[in-house]
C-alpha atoms as one frame of an Amber mdcrd trajectory, in Angstrom:
protein
   8.208  25.508 -33.455   6.221  22.283 -33.645   3.270  21.698 -35.940   0.118
  20.176 -34.468  -2.851  18.341 -35.924  -6.198  18.469 -34.058  -8.677  15.761
 -35.042 -11.661  13.747 -33.893 -10.765  10.255 -32.726 -12.483   7.096 -33.903
 -12.334   3.406 -32.971  -9.123   3.054 -34.980  -7.397   5.484 -32.560  -7.946
   3.381 -29.410  -4.249   2.503 -29.066  -3.285   6.178 -29.225  -6.023   7.092
 -26.751  -4.827   4.449 -24.278  -1.221   5.564 -24.747  -1.922   9.145 -23.680
  -4.298   8.062 -20.909  -1.496   5.858 -19.536   0.557   9.045 -19.190  -2.415
  10.681 -17.469  -2.624   7.700 -15.085   0.997   8.272 -14.006   0.122  11.819
 -12.939  -3.262  11.003 -11.352  -1.983  10.229  -7.808  -0.168  13.574  -7.559
  -3.429  15.287  -8.559  -5.333  13.299  -5.904  -7.460  11.632  -8.590  -8.865
   8.154  -7.959  -7.209   5.037  -9.362  -8.082   4.285 -12.999 -10.152   1.131
 -13.495  -9.060   0.023 -16.987 -12.141  -2.049 -17.871 -14.438   0.838 -16.947
 -12.213   3.289 -18.814 -12.389   1.207 -21.994 -16.173   0.877 -21.759 -16.567
   4.597 -21.073 -14.280   5.557 -23.969 -16.394   3.470 -26.334 -19.484   5.318
 -25.080 -17.771   8.684 -25.621 -16.858   7.682 -29.176 -20.527   6.863 -29.860
 -22.320   9.600 -27.890 -19.732  12.314 -27.456 -16.447  13.408 -28.968 -12.817
  12.592 -28.321 -10.389  15.085 -29.814  -6.695  14.257 -30.145  -3.734  16.575
 -30.599  -0.767  15.161 -32.483   2.686  16.725 -32.606   3.537  16.232 -36.280
   7.265  16.770 -35.740   7.428  14.033 -33.090   4.632  11.924 -34.651   3.147
  11.565 -31.175  -0.195  12.234 -29.464   0.367  15.037 -26.951  -3.167  15.927
 -25.903  -6.722  14.680 -25.544 -10.080  16.304 -24.884 -13.146  14.211 -24.064
 -16.543  15.834 -24.535 -19.988  14.513 -23.631 -23.400  15.456 -24.953 -25.532
  16.936 -22.179 -28.432  19.322 -21.764 -28.249  22.744 -20.228 -29.673  22.653
 -16.697 -32.277  25.278 -17.693 -33.136  24.070 -21.193 -33.737  21.011 -23.381
 -31.043  22.270 -25.757 -27.932  20.100 -25.923 -24.293  21.077 -25.575 -20.900
  19.396 -25.611 -19.511  19.512 -22.065 -15.831  18.973 -21.270 -15.247  15.713
 -19.403 -11.443  15.629 -19.555  -8.599  17.744 -20.925  -5.060  16.419 -20.725
  -1.855  17.707 -22.328   1.529  16.035 -21.858   3.933  18.021 -19.689   6.643
  18.155 -22.342
C-alpha cells in the first residue's frame, strides 16, 4: 500500500502543479471541458496561491504528485462569513 503526503502548495511547487494539470488537460476533452488557455491558467494559479489554497497529494513510494485540490475564498450566499470553496479536484487515474 502506498504512502501519501498531503500538503499546501507554494510558488516553489509550480512545476509540480503544471505537471499534474498537464495530465488533467489530456482528459479534459473526454469530459467535455473547454480547452485550457495556459497563460490564463498560470495567472489564475498565482491568484489561487495568494488568495486561496492549492493542496497537493504526493505518492511517496513513486515520488510523484498524484492529486490536486484548488480552493478559493468566497462568502456564503446568505452571510458575510467566508469559506473555502472547491474550484477543482483532480486525481490521476492510476
